[in-house]
C-alpha positions as CSV (number, residue, x, y, z in Angstrom):
1,M,-6.6,-4.6,3.3
2,T,-9.9,-6.4,1.9
3,G,-12.7,-7.7,4.2
4,D,-14.9,-10.6,4.4
5,E,-15.6,-11.8,1.3
6,T,-17.0,-15.2,1.2
7,A,-15.9,-18.1,-1.6
8,D,-16.5,-18.2,-5.0
9,E,-18.9,-21.2,-5.9
10,T,-17.4,-21.1,-9.4
11,A,-13.5,-22.3,-7.3
12,R,-11.8,-25.2,-8.5
13,M,-9.9,-27.4,-6.3
14,L,-6.5,-27.4,-6.8
15,R,-4.5,-31.1,-6.1
16,T,-1.0,-30.5,-6.6
17,Q,2.2,-27.5,-5.6
18,D,2.4,-26.9,-9.3
19,D,-1.2,-26.6,-10.2
20,A,-1.2,-23.6,-7.4
21,E,1.5,-22.1,-8.6
22,R,0.6,-21.9,-12.1
23,Y,-3.1,-20.6,-10.8
24,V,-0.8,-17.8,-9.0
25,A,1.4,-16.9,-12.2
26,S,-1.8,-16.6,-14.5
27,V,-4.0,-14.2,-12.2
28,C,-1.1,-12.2,-10.5
29,F,0.7,-10.8,-13.9
30,K,-1.8,-10.5,-16.8
31,H,-0.2,-8.6,-19.8
32,G,-0.9,-5.8,-22.3
33,P,-0.1,-2.5,-23.3
34,P,1.1,-0.2,-19.5
35,R,-1.8,2.4,-20.9
36,L,-4.0,2.3,-17.6
37,L,-3.3,3.8,-13.6
38,G,-5.1,4.1,-10.9
39,V,-4.6,4.9,-7.1
40,E,-5.6,4.1,-3.7
41,L,-5.8,6.4,-1.2
42,E,-5.7,5.8,3.1
43,W,-5.9,8.7,5.8
44,L,-6.0,8.8,9.0
45,V,-9.3,10.3,10.6
46,H,-9.9,12.1,13.9
47,H,-12.8,13.8,15.1
48,T,-12.0,17.5,14.2
49,A,-13.0,18.4,18.5
50,E,-11.0,15.5,20.0
51,P,-7.7,14.3,17.7
52,A,-6.8,11.5,20.6
53,A,-10.2,10.3,20.7
54,P,-11.5,6.8,19.7
55,L,-13.0,7.3,16.4
56,D,-17.1,6.3,17.0
57,P,-18.2,4.2,14.5
58,A,-21.5,5.4,14.2
59,V,-20.1,8.9,13.4
60,L,-18.1,7.7,10.6
61,R,-21.2,5.6,8.8
62,A,-23.2,8.6,8.9
63,A,-20.9,10.6,7.7
64,L,-19.9,7.9,4.5
65,G,-23.8,8.2,4.4
66,P,-24.8,6.0,1.1
67,Y,-20.7,5.3,0.6
68,A,-20.0,3.6,3.8
69,P,-18.8,0.0,3.0
70,H,-20.5,-3.0,4.2
71,S,-17.4,-3.8,6.4
72,L,-18.9,-0.4,8.1
73,A,-22.9,-0.6,7.2
74,P,-23.8,-4.3,6.1
75,R,-27.0,-2.5,4.5
76,S,-24.9,0.2,2.4
77,P,-25.4,1.0,-1.1
78,A,-22.1,1.3,-0.9
79,R,-22.1,3.6,-4.2
80,A,-19.0,4.6,-5.7
81,L,-18.4,8.6,-5.9
82,P,-19.4,10.6,-9.0
83,G,-16.3,9.5,-10.2
84,G,-16.0,6.4,-9.9
85,S,-13.8,6.2,-6.8
86,T,-15.1,3.2,-4.3
87,V,-14.9,3.5,-0.3
88,T,-13.3,0.8,1.8
89,L,-12.6,1.0,5.2
90,E,-9.0,-0.3,6.9
91,P,-9.0,-2.1,10.6
92,G,-8.9,1.4,12.8
93,G,-11.0,3.2,10.8
94,Q,-8.3,4.1,8.5
95,V,-10.9,6.0,4.9
96,E,-9.5,4.6,1.9
97,M,-10.4,5.6,-1.8
98,A,-10.0,3.4,-4.7
99,S,-9.6,5.1,-8.4
100,P,-10.8,3.3,-11.5
101,P,-8.3,2.4,-13.5
102,L,-7.6,5.3,-15.9
103,A,-5.8,7.4,-19.0
104,P,-4.4,9.2,-19.7
105,F,-2.8,9.9,-16.4
106,G,-4.4,13.9,-16.1
107,T,-8.1,12.2,-16.1
108,L,-7.1,10.2,-13.3
109,V,-6.2,13.1,-11.3
110,R,-8.9,15.4,-12.5
111,T,-10.9,12.5,-11.3
112,V,-9.3,11.6,-7.8
113,L,-9.3,15.4,-6.8
114,A,-12.8,15.5,-7.7
115,D,-13.7,12.1,-5.6
116,A,-11.6,13.2,-2.9
117,E,-13.4,16.4,-2.3
118,V,-17.0,15.2,-2.5
119,L,-15.6,12.3,0.4
120,H,-13.5,15.3,2.6
121,D,-16.8,16.9,2.7
122,R,-18.8,14.7,3.6
123,L,-16.7,13.9,6.6
124,A,-16.0,17.5,7.5
125,A,-19.3,18.0,7.7
126,H,-19.7,15.5,10.5
127,G,-16.9,16.5,12.0
128,I,-14.6,13.9,10.9
129,A,-10.8,15.1,10.0
130,F,-8.2,14.1,8.0
131,S,-4.8,13.7,8.9
132,P,-1.4,15.0,7.1
133,Y,0.2,12.1,8.3
134,A,0.9,8.8,7.3
135,A,1.2,7.6,10.7
136,D,-1.1,8.3,13.3
137,P,0.8,10.6,15.6
138,V,-1.2,10.7,19.2
139,R,-3.9,7.7,19.0
140,P,-2.9,4.2,20.4
141,A,-3.5,1.4,17.9
142,R,-7.6,1.2,18.1
143,R,-9.4,-2.2,16.4
144,V,-12.4,0.0,14.7
145,L,-13.9,-2.9,12.6
146,D,-14.7,-6.3,14.2
147,L,-14.0,-8.5,11.3
148,P,-13.4,-12.3,11.5
149,R,-10.4,-11.3,8.8
150,Y,-9.1,-8.7,11.7
151,R,-9.5,-10.9,14.7
152,A,-7.2,-13.8,12.4
153,M,-5.0,-11.2,11.5
154,E,-4.4,-9.6,14.9
155,H,-3.9,-12.9,15.9
156,R,-1.5,-13.5,13.8
157,F,0.8,-10.5,14.1
158,D,0.7,-10.8,17.5
159,R,2.5,-13.8,17.7
160,V,5.4,-11.7,16.1
161,G,5.4,-8.7,17.6
162,P,3.4,-5.0,18.5
163,W,3.7,-3.8,15.5
164,G,0.5,-5.4,13.5
165,R,-1.4,-3.8,15.5
166,S,-0.2,-0.6,14.8
167,G,0.9,-1.2,10.7
168,M,-3.5,-2.3,10.8
169,C,-4.8,0.7,12.9
170,S,-2.5,3.4,12.6
171,T,-0.7,3.9,9.2
172,A,-1.8,4.8,5.7
173,A,-0.6,4.6,2.5
174,V,-0.4,6.2,-0.7
175,Q,-1.1,3.0,-3.6
176,V,-0.1,3.5,-7.2
177,C,-1.5,0.8,-9.5
178,V,0.0,0.4,-13.0
179,D,-0.2,-2.1,-15.9
180,A,2.1,-5.2,-15.5
181,G,2.9,-4.3,-19.6
182,E,3.2,-6.5,-22.6
183,S,5.0,-10.0,-22.2
184,A,8.7,-9.0,-23.0
185,G,8.7,-6.1,-20.4
186,V,6.6,-7.1,-17.6
187,A,10.2,-8.0,-15.9
188,G,12.0,-4.9,-16.6
189,R,8.8,-3.2,-15.0
190,W,9.0,-5.6,-12.3
191,E,12.5,-4.6,-11.5
192,A,12.3,-0.9,-12.2
193,V,9.6,-0.2,-9.6
194,H,11.8,-2.2,-7.0
195,A,14.8,-0.1,-7.9
196,L,12.6,2.6,-7.1
197,G,11.4,1.8,-3.7
198,P,14.2,2.9,-1.3
199,V,14.5,6.3,-3.2
200,L,10.9,7.1,-3.2
201,V,10.3,5.6,0.8
202,G,13.1,8.0,1.5
203,A,12.0,11.1,-0.9
204,F,7.7,10.8,0.3
205,A,8.8,10.0,4.2
206,N,5.9,11.0,6.4
207,S,6.0,9.5,9.8
208,P,8.6,10.3,12.2
209,V,6.0,9.8,15.2
210,L,3.8,7.2,16.0
211,H,1.0,6.8,18.7
212,G,2.7,10.3,20.6
213,R,6.1,9.1,20.1
214,R,9.3,10.0,17.7
215,T,10.5,6.8,16.7
216,G,13.8,7.3,14.5
217,W,12.5,6.4,12.1
218,K,11.4,9.1,8.8
219,S,8.6,6.7,7.8
220,S,7.2,5.0,10.7
221,R,4.5,3.3,9.0
222,F,6.9,1.4,6.4
223,A,9.1,0.4,9.2
224,T,6.2,-0.3,11.3
225,W,5.1,-3.2,8.1
226,L,9.0,-4.7,7.8
227,A,8.6,-5.1,11.5
228,L,5.4,-7.0,11.8
229,D,5.3,-10.3,9.6
230,P,8.6,-10.4,7.8
231,P,7.9,-12.8,5.7
232,R,4.4,-11.6,4.1
233,T,5.8,-7.8,4.1
234,A,9.3,-7.8,3.5
235,P,10.4,-6.9,0.1
236,P,11.4,-9.8,-2.2
237,Q,15.3,-10.9,-1.8
238,S,16.1,-10.7,-5.4
239,V,14.2,-9.0,-8.3
240,R,16.2,-10.6,-11.3
241,G,14.4,-13.3,-13.4
242,D,10.8,-14.5,-14.5
243,P,8.6,-12.4,-11.6
244,A,5.4,-14.6,-12.1
245,A,7.8,-18.1,-11.2
246,A,9.4,-15.8,-8.2
247,W,6.3,-14.7,-6.5
248,A,3.9,-17.5,-7.0
249,R,6.6,-19.1,-5.2
250,R,7.0,-17.0,-2.3
251,V,2.9,-16.8,-1.9
252,L,3.1,-20.6,-1.6
253,D,5.6,-21.0,0.9
254,T,3.8,-18.0,3.2
255,E,1.9,-19.4,6.1
256,L,-1.3,-19.4,6.3
257,L,-3.2,-15.9,8.0
258,C,-6.2,-16.9,8.2
259,V,-8.7,-19.9,6.6
260,R,-12.5,-19.0,6.2
261,R,-15.2,-20.6,8.3
262,A,-18.9,-20.4,8.5
263,D,-18.5,-20.0,12.1
264,G,-16.1,-17.4,12.1
265,R,-13.2,-19.0,13.6
266,W,-11.1,-17.7,11.3
267,D,-7.8,-17.9,12.7
268,A,-5.0,-21.1,10.3
269,P,-3.1,-23.4,12.3
270,P,0.6,-22.1,13.2
271,G,2.8,-22.7,10.9
272,V,0.9,-24.6,7.7
273,T,1.7,-22.7,4.7
274,F,-0.6,-22.6,1.1
275,A,1.8,-25.7,0.0
276,A,1.0,-27.6,2.9
277,W,-1.7,-27.0,2.6
278,V,-2.7,-28.3,-1.3
279,R,-0.5,-31.1,0.5
280,G,-2.9,-32.0,2.9
281,C,-0.5,-31.7,5.6
282,A,-3.1,-29.4,7.9
283,E,-6.4,-30.5,9.1
284,L,-8.2,-28.9,6.8
285,P,-10.9,-29.2,4.0
286,P,-8.5,-29.3,0.3
287,P,-8.0,-25.7,-1.3
288,T,-10.1,-24.7,-3.9
289,T,-8.4,-21.4,-6.0
290,A,-11.0,-18.9,-4.0
291,D,-9.3,-19.8,-0.5
292,L,-5.8,-19.5,-3.0
293,D,-6.9,-15.7,-3.9
294,Y,-7.4,-15.0,-0.3
295,H,-4.8,-16.2,1.0
296,I,-2.7,-13.5,-1.4
297,S,-4.3,-10.8,-0.1
298,T,-2.7,-11.1,2.9
299,L,0.1,-10.8,1.8
300,F,1.6,-6.6,2.1
301,P,5.1,-7.0,-0.2
302,P,6.2,-3.6,-1.0
303,V,4.8,-4.3,-4.4
304,R,2.0,-7.0,-4.9
305,P,1.1,-8.3,-8.4
306,H,-3.0,-8.4,-8.6
307,G,-3.4,-8.6,-12.2
308,H,-1.3,-4.7,-12.3
309,L,1.9,-3.9,-10.2
310,E,-0.1,-2.3,-6.3
311,I,2.8,0.1,-5.2
312,R,2.5,-0.4,-1.8
313,Y,5.1,2.1,-0.4
314,L,4.6,4.8,-0.8
315,D,3.7,6.9,3.0
316,A,0.2,8.5,2.6
317,Q,0.8,12.4,1.6
318,P,-0.8,15.7,2.7
319,G,-3.4,17.5,0.8
320,R,-3.4,17.0,-2.9
321,R,0.5,16.0,-2.8
322,W,-0.7,12.4,-2.9
323,A,-0.7,13.4,-6.9
324,L,3.1,13.7,-6.4
325,P,4.3,10.2,-6.0
326,T,1.9,9.2,-8.0
327,A,3.0,12.0,-11.3
328,V,7.0,10.6,-10.5
329,L,6.0,6.5,-11.1
330,A,3.5,7.7,-14.1
331,A,6.5,10.2,-15.8
332,L,9.2,7.2,-15.4
333,L,6.9,4.5,-16.3
334,A,5.5,5.9,-19.3
335,D,8.4,5.4,-21.6
336,P,11.0,2.6,-21.8
337,A,14.0,4.6,-22.6
338,V,13.0,7.0,-19.6
339,T,12.0,4.2,-17.7
340,D,15.7,2.4,-18.1
341,R,17.4,5.6,-17.6
342,A,15.8,6.1,-13.5
343,R,16.3,1.9,-12.9
344,Q,20.4,3.0,-13.1
345,A,20.4,5.8,-11.7
346,C,19.0,4.1,-8.7
347,E,21.0,1.0,-8.8
348,P,23.5,2.4,-6.3
349,A,20.5,2.4,-4.0
350,A,19.6,-0.9,-4.2
351,G,18.0,-2.9,-1.1
352,R,18.4,0.8,0.9
353,W,15.0,0.0,2.6
354,V,15.7,0.5,6.0
355,S,17.9,3.2,5.7
356,A,15.3,4.8,3.3
357,A,12.9,4.7,6.3
358,R,14.9,5.6,8.7
359,H,16.9,8.4,7.6
360,G,14.4,9.3,4.3
361,L,17.1,11.8,1.8
362,A,19.6,12.7,4.6
363,D,20.8,8.9,3.3
364,R,23.3,10.7,0.5
365,V,23.4,7.4,-2.0
366,L,19.4,7.6,-1.8
367,Q,19.4,11.4,-2.1
368,R,21.6,11.4,-5.1
369,A,19.7,8.6,-6.8
370,A,16.3,11.0,-5.7
371,V,17.8,14.1,-8.0
372,T,18.2,12.4,-11.4
373,V,14.8,10.3,-10.8
374,F,13.1,13.5,-9.8
375,E,14.8,15.5,-12.6
376,L,13.6,13.0,-14.9
377,A,10.0,12.7,-14.1
378,V,9.7,16.7,-14.2
379,A,11.5,16.1,-17.5
380,A,8.4,13.5,-18.6
381,L,6.0,14.3,-17.5
382,H,4.3,17.5,-19.4
383,R,3.9,14.1,-21.5
384,L,1.1,12.8,-19.6
385,D,-1.1,15.8,-19.8
386,A,-0.6,16.8,-16.7
387,P,-2.4,19.8,-14.7
388,S,-0.1,22.5,-14.5
389,W,-0.4,23.2,-10.7
390,L,0.7,19.3,-10.6
391,V,4.1,19.7,-13.0
392,A,4.8,23.2,-10.8
393,D,4.4,21.2,-7.4
394,L,7.1,18.8,-8.6
395,A,9.2,21.0,-9.7
396,V,9.5,23.1,-6.1
397,M,10.3,19.4,-4.4
398,L,12.7,18.6,-6.7
399,E,14.0,21.8,-6.0
400,R,13.6,22.9,-2.1
401,R,13.3,19.3,-1.1
402,V,14.7,16.6,-2.5
403,R,18.3,18.5,-4.1
404,R,18.4,19.4,-0.4
405,G,17.9,15.8,0.9
406,L,14.2,16.5,2.7
407,C,11.3,14.5,2.6
408,P,7.8,15.7,4.4
409,A,9.3,13.9,7.6
410,D,11.6,16.7,8.5
411,L,9.2,19.2,8.9
412,H,7.5,17.5,12.2
413,T,9.1,18.3,15.0
414,T,8.1,16.5,18.2
415,G,7.6,13.5,19.8
416,P,10.6,11.2,22.0
417,A,12.2,8.3,20.8
418,D,10.8,4.6,20.5
419,V,12.7,2.7,17.5
420,P,11.0,-1.3,16.7
421,E,14.2,-3.3,17.1
422,E,12.8,-6.0,14.5
423,A,12.9,-3.3,11.6
424,R,16.5,-2.5,12.2
425,A,18.0,-5.5,10.6
């Protein structure tokens, strides 16, 4: 999620819905050779001495020092880490580190490991620890950043149910960014990353406990995001056809979450979609391309086109294990023939997003697909300049977890049940 950016003065006014849809398609799918990768790593953090205590923004600001984002420290220089990764903050104080796009894959892994070490060492020196889970197992949802965007988001999500605050403030993900690819291959890559989604959600589910309660889900994080505002967060009903046109229609048909105003009151008029705004059906000034760019940033589906493809469905992983789902995606998407084989292996598991979040690889359909997917990834990974430890770790995960139908959540053993009803559908 992004912060309180100001409107681009070069933006132009949008006069028709067709104009807006063409703009979305042009900016969200950039064509070119599929060469670069990036990762965005989110971590839940807490005070080492008091894990259940609310996070103190002043301590976090001091710990991040010159790397603190403007959302936390407006006068910070907001420097990039030595390898070029940038630091941002999520509403609940989750620390996010975004790498630059890099190639080859081994360079990405080494750069991110080095930058993460700098970041973790700084926070540890100030008594802040990183959680190994993708959902906060102890604390209630509490917003640390008091910005107009996040106030508007909270108000919108509160109208849907209680899960918005949890998703905003108490979850963390591994997000993998890949090139959309050449024009002839974009649709295939779009289908592939969605086909892999349920399998990888299940294999890397790492959040069975949220707010001190066992939820009944292996990925409480993914279940929460499915429930908090489905039109904004759910997977697409179909990934066939032209992805740019389908995404443009979805963007225009989604209700406004917030409208930027100088007075800081960003709540959007209820029930108004961006398409309605363009048509003049809201008491708002005519929208611009900058307004549309901002609206796009308020949609959070499992895969979000952002010029590149931003794969958002993976739970945060402990330690350096963020590299495992990144390696699987990198290996499977590097060779179109391997991509096609992986997509075919996932066909029996199509659409099993909810089961993946609830059961992980205890869902035998997902488990069988995962075995093939991981076998393909292990076989292809050696061609990507991957560190030897990563190749070994992925092979161990295949043998000790995937073949046994296990995921990281199966190692977590505390908490009673409390299941979000909205995510059961």
